[in-house]
C-alpha positions in Angstrom: 103.5 62.6 97.8 100.6 64.7 96.5 100.1 68.0 98.3 96.8 69.8 97.6 96.5 73.4 98.6 93.2 75.3 99.0 94.4 78.9 99.3 93.0 82.1 100.7 96.2 84.0 101.6 99.9 84.3 100.9 100.8 81.6 103.4 99.3 78.8 101.3 100.9 80.3 98.1 104.3 80.3 99.7 103.9 76.7 101.0 102.8 75.5 97.6 105.8 77.1 96.0 108.2 75.6 98.5 106.6 72.2 98.1 106.8 72.4 94.3 110.5 73.4 94.5 111.0 70.3 96.8 109.7 68.0 94.1 106.2 67.5 95.5 103.2 67.3 93.2 101.0 70.3 94.0 97.5 71.2 92.9 96.6 74.7 94.1 92.9 75.6 94.2 91.3 78.9 95.1 87.6 79.7 95.3 88.4 83.4 94.4 89.0 84.8 90.9 92.2 86.6 92.2 95.3 85.7 94.0 95.8 86.1 97.7 92.2 85.8 99.1 91.7 87.9 102.2 95.2 89.3 101.9 94.8 90.4 98.3 95.6 93.8 96.8 92.4 95.4 95.5 92.5 97.3 92.1 91.0 99.5 90.7 89.9 101.8 93.6 86.3 101.4 92.5 86.5 97.8 93.6 87.6 98.8 97.1 84.5 101.1 97.4 82.3 98.2 96.3 84.0 95.7 98.7 83.3 98.0 101.7 79.8 98.9 100.4 80.5 102.6 100.2 77.9 104.5 98.1 78.9 106.2 94.9 82.3 106.2 93.2 85.7 107.6 94.3 85.9 111.4 93.8 87.9 112.8 90.9 90.5 114.1 93.4 91.7 110.5 93.9 92.9 110.2 90.3 92.5 107.2 88.1 91.1 104.0 89.8 93.6 101.7 88.0 96.5 103.6 89.7 95.5 102.1 93.0 96.6 98.7 94.5 95.3 98.6 98.1 96.4 95.8 100.4 93.6 94.5 102.6 96.1 93.1 105.1 99.3 95.1 104.7 102.7 93.8 106.0 106.3 94.8 105.5 109.2 92.4 105.0 112.2 92.5 107.3 115.2 93.0 104.9 117.1 90.2 106.7 114.0 88.3 107.8 112.5 84.9 107.2 110.3 85.8 104.2 113.2 87.4 102.3 115.2 84.2 102.9 112.3 82.2 101.5 112.0 84.5 98.5 115.7 84.1 97.8 115.7 80.3 98.3 112.8 79.8 95.9 114.1 82.5 93.6 110.7 84.3 93.5 112.7 87.5 93.7 113.0 87.3 89.9 109.3 88.2 89.6 109.3 91.0 92.2 110.8 94.5 92.7 111.1 95.9 96.2 111.5 99.4 97.7 112.9 100.3 101.1 110.4 101.7 103.6 111.7 105.2 104.5 111.3 105.2 108.3 110.4 103.3 111.4 108.8 105.2 114.3 107.6 104.7 117.8 104.9 106.5 119.8 105.5 108.1 123.2 103.4 110.6 125.0 101.2 111.5 122.0 104.2 112.1 119.7 106.2 109.9 117.3 110.0 109.5 117.3 112.4 107.7 115.0 113.2 104.2 116.4 116.9 104.3 117.5 118.6 101.0 116.8 122.3 101.8 116.4 124.7 103.4 118.8 124.8 106.6 116.8 121.0 106.9 116.6 120.7 106.2 120.4 123.0 109.1 121.2 121.2 111.5 118.8 117.6 110.4 119.7 115.3 112.9 121.5 113.3 109.9 122.8 115.6 109.6 125.8 117.5 111.7 128.3 121.3 111.9 128.3 121.9 109.2 131.0 119.3 106.9 129.4 121.1 107.3 126.0 124.3 106.1 127.5 122.7 103.1 129.2 120.8 102.2 126.0 124.0 102.5 124.0 125.7 100.0 126.3 122.7 97.7 125.9 122.9 97.9 122.1 126.7 97.2 122.2 126.0 94.1 124.4 123.3 92.8 121.9 125.5 93.4 118.9 128.4 91.4 120.5 126.1 88.7 122.0 126.9 85.2 120.5 124.9 82.2 121.8 127.9 80.0 121.0 130.5 82.1 122.9 129.9 82.3 126.7 132.5 85.1 126.9 129.8 87.4 125.4 127.2 86.6 128.0 128.5 88.9 130.8 126.8 86.9 133.5 123.6 86.3 131.6 122.3 82.8 130.9 120.5 83.1 127.5 118.3 80.0 128.3 117.4 81.0 131.9 117.8 84.8 132.5 114.6 86.6 131.7 114.5 89.7 129.5 113.1 91.7 132.4 116.4 90.9 134.3 118.5 91.9 131.3 116.8 95.3 131.2 117.5 95.6 135.0 121.1 94.8 134.3 121.4 97.9 132.1 119.1 100.0 134.3 116.7 100.8 131.4 113.6 102.8 132.1 110.0 101.9 131.2 109.8 104.0 128.0 113.1 102.5 126.7 111.8 99.0 127.5 108.6 99.8 125.6 110.2 100.8 122.4 112.9 98.1 122.6 110.5 95.2 123.1 107.8 96.5 120.7 109.5 98.5 118.0 112.8 96.6 117.8 112.0 93.1 119.0 108.5 93.5 117.5 106.6 91.8 120.3 102.8 92.4 120.4 102.5 92.2 124.2 104.7 92.2 127.3 104.5 88.5 127.9 108.1 88.2 126.5 109.5 90.0 129.6 109.4 86.8 131.7 110.7 84.5 129.0 114.4 83.5 128.5 116.2 86.4 126.9 117.9 84.7 123.9 114.8 85.0 121.6 114.5 88.8 122.3 118.2 89.4 121.8 118.1 87.6 118.5 115.0 89.6 117.4 116.8 92.9 118.2 119.9 91.6 116.2 117.6 90.8 113.3 116.2 94.3 113.3 119.7 95.9 113.4 121.0 93.6 110.7 118.0 94.3 108.5 118.5 98.1 109.1 122.1 97.8 108.2 121.3 96.4 104.7 119.6 99.6 103.4 120.0 102.2 106.1 116.6 104.0 106.1 114.6 101.3 107.9 114.7 97.5 108.2 111.6 97.1 106.1 110.9 96.3 102.4 107.7 96.4 100.4 107.0 95.1 96.9 106.1 97.6 94.1 102.4 97.3 93.1 101.4 95.8 96.5 101.5 92.5 98.4 99.3 90.9 95.7 102.5 90.4 93.8 103.7 87.9 96.3 101.1 85.1 95.8 101.3 85.7 92.1 105.1 85.2 92.2 104.8 81.9 94.2 102.0 80.7 91.8 104.4 81.2 88.9 107.1 79.4 90.8 104.8 76.5 91.5 103.9 76.3 87.8 107.6 76.3 86.7 108.2 73.3 89.0 105.1 71.3 87.8 102.4 72.7 90.1 98.9 73.4 88.8 97.0 76.5 89.9 93.3 76.9 89.5 91.4 80.1 90.3 87.6 80.3 90.5 87.3 76.8 91.8 84.5 76.4 94.4 85.3 73.9 97.1 82.2 71.8 97.7 83.6 69.2 100.1 86.8 68.0 101.7 86.6 64.2 101.3 87.7 62.2 104.3 88.0 58.4 104.6 88.9 56.6 107.9 89.7 60.0 109.5 92.2 61.1 106.7 91.9 63.5 103.9 91.8 61.7 100.5 90.6 64.5 98.2 88.7 67.8 97.5 85.4 67.9 95.6 84.9 70.8 93.2 82.2 71.2 90.6 81.2 67.5 90.9 84.8 66.1 90.5 87.2 64.9 93.2 90.9 65.8 93.1 92.6 63.2 95.2 95.4 64.0 97.6 97.4 62.7 100.5 97.8 66.1 102.3 95.8 69.3 102.3 96.9 72.8 103.3 94.1 75.4 103.7 93.1 78.5 105.7 90.4 78.5 108.4 87.6 79.6 106.1 87.6 76.1 104.4 87.3 74.1 107.6 85.1 75.9 110.1 84.6 72.7 112.2 88.4 72.3 112.7 89.2 75.8 114.0 88.5 78.0 117.1 88.1 81.7 117.4 91.0 83.3 119.3 90.2 87.0 119.0 89.5 89.8 116.5 91.5 92.4 114.6 90.3 95.8 113.5 91.9 97.3 110.4 91.2 100.8 109.0 92.5 101.7 105.5 92.9 105.5 105.3 93.5 107.5 102.2 95.5 110.7 102.8 96.7 113.6 100.6 99.7 114.2 102.8 102.6 112.3 104.5 102.2 111.6 108.2 103.3 114.5 110.4 106.7 114.3 112.1 108.0 111.6 109.7 110.3 113.9 107.7 107.7 113.8 104.9 108.4 110.1 104.3 106.7 108.4 101.4 106.5 105.3 103.5 106.9 104.4 107.2 105.8 102.2 110.0 104.7 103.5 113.4 104.3 101.3 116.4 102.2 102.4 119.4 103.4 100.3 122.4 100.5 99.0 124.6 101.7 100.8 127.7 101.6 104.2 126.0 97.8 103.9 125.5 96.8 101.7 128.5 96.2 98.6 126.4 97.3 94.9 126.4 98.4 94.9 122.8 100.1 97.3 120.4 98.6 99.5 117.7 100.3 99.5 114.3 100.3 102.0 111.4 102.0 101.3 108.1 102.0 103.9 105.3 102.8 103.6 101.6 102.2 105.8 98.6 102.4 106.5 94.9 106.2 105.9 95.3 105.3 102.2 95.5 102.8 102.2 92.6 99.9 101.5 94.9 98.2 104.9 94.9 97.6 107.9 92.5 100.2 110.6 92.4 100.4 112.6 95.6 98.2 110.2 97.6 99.1 108.0 100.6 97.6 104.8 102.0 97.9 104.4 105.8 96.5 101.3 107.4 95.9 101.1 111.2 95.5 97.7 112.9 95.3 96.2 116.4 93.9 93.3 118.3 90.4 94.1 119.5 90.1 94.4 123.3 86.7 96.2 123.9 83.2 96.5 122.5 84.2 99.7 120.7 87.1 98.8 118.4 87.2 102.1 116.5 87.7 104.0 119.8 90.7 101.7 120.5 92.6 103.0 117.5 91.8 106.7 118.0 95.4 107.5 119.0 96.6 106.2 115.7 93.9 107.9 113.6 94.7 111.2 115.3 98.3 110.9 113.9 96.8 110.7 110.4 94.5 113.7 110.3 93.1 114.9 108.0 91.8 111.6 106.5 90.2 111.8 103.1 88.5 108.4 103.2 88.3 105.5 105.6 87.5 101.8 105.0 86.9 99.9 108.3 86.9 96.1 108.7 86.8 93.9 111.8 87.9 90.3 111.3 87.8 87.2 113.5 91.0 85.4 114.3 91.0 81.6 114.0 93.5 78.9 114.9 93.4 75.2 114.2 92.1 72.9 117.0 94.6 70.1 116.2 98.0 69.6 114.5 96.6 67.8 111.5 99.0 64.8 111.8 96.1 62.3 111.9 93.8 63.9 109.3 96.7 65.3 107.2 94.7 68.5 107.0 97.1 71.4 107.8 95.4 74.7 108.7 97.0 78.1 108.8 96.2 80.7 111.4 94.4 83.9 110.5 96.6 87.0 109.9 97.3 88.9 113.1 97.5 92.7 113.6 101.2 93.0 113.1 102.5 95.0 110.1 105.5 92.7 109.4 105.8 89.1 108.1 107.8 87.5 110.9 104.7 85.9 112.7 103.4 84.8 109.3 106.7 83.0 108.5 106.6 81.4 112.0 103.2 79.9 111.0 104.5 78.8 107.6 107.5 77.0 109.2 105.1 75.4 111.8 102.9 74.0 109.1 105.9 72.7 107.2 107.2 70.9 110.3 103.8 69.3 110.9 103.6 68.2 107.3 107.2 67.0 106.8 108.2 66.0 110.3 111.3 68.2 110.3 112.2 71.8 110.7 112.3 74.1 107.7 116.1 74.4 107.1 117.1 76.8 104.4 120.5 75.1 103.8 118.9 71.6 103.7 116.2 73.0 101.2 119.0 74.3 98.9 120.7 70.9 98.9 117.4 69.1 98.1 116.7 71.5 95.3 120.1 71.0 93.8 119.7 67.2 94.1 116.4 67.3 92.3 117.0 70.0 89.7 120.7 70.5 89.6 121.4 68.3 86.5 118.4 69.8 84.6 119.5 73.4 85.4 123.0 72.7 84.3 121.8 71.4 81.0 
């Protein structure tokens, strides 16, 4: 099988790396001169000013331009989440260094509070009253003990039928507690999950708690020097396993015969393939617009107030707290991660656009960051493929959403993998395949 990847984000880089490790022949082409496309890290700082068409150069107070690596689409990794498992499986971790994000916070009534996710934190939290703390503690104990394979842990709940709304009722949890549980622990973007079977939400909360337990400060990790290190790591991996990576390759045409992809034309030559992975920007006739995201990159000279002077953090503003249909996200990193000049901080606000005035929608988040030294505003269209790609063998990723974690990104990667390969992405099965293909060579 030949897999051809036209890349414009980390998703395609990750898939090309996985396919290479699985013994597939991969040609990876990118129209850009840098890795990661729309999800790249921009350096030096002067290039960020140019990208956003800001006049002049960065002021001297921002230090050396080459000290900056600014993510256009920032996301944190759950310490026990899907992307970390993919990194470990593919051994891309050998090319990357990570630092733990120092805090996870949630917004309530105009203030931010540390997200309580353990029994001890629940009892100490100022987010809840005394009786709510006790009820929430009981809920956390229930989630920690819950085992889908042991009916004795269900306590009258049917994980496949009982809705999450009913589970909250069972523990008599109030609206504010429901808000931060669903949005800051289970990381849902809307309240649609409330009327779905509860097993998915319980598993998400367990993932948060397990990720937090690994390092203590928060469940999130972030690579030193920015997310641009991820696609570079997967590109190196692909090369080790025989893949070919080409930057600066303009895509002139996707060649289709009898309804199926057979190649990609670049600079007058056709590279033939049996399958193609690409992002929506390469196939505008095969995607549909499903919304918009606003992102505002803010440069600060101070940590965010009420975060215990954290060098990095995530803040989630649940939709109900600001009368919206979707959450607002803030993620903040700093010179501690080698992405900014000494004493500087980068905070990025993002949300799904709901009105004709997107910047007004994110005002609650921007107010938390004041004073802001410089802002870079972008509004991006969200696209999704119009078909599964099984007939054309063109497999299209979805545009990055507003979330500041990689779990939804990994869901998309696994979905594309299943459509391509006809089976679920199974980490244990992948390890066995890798050992079958490369075991003897590695032993030698």
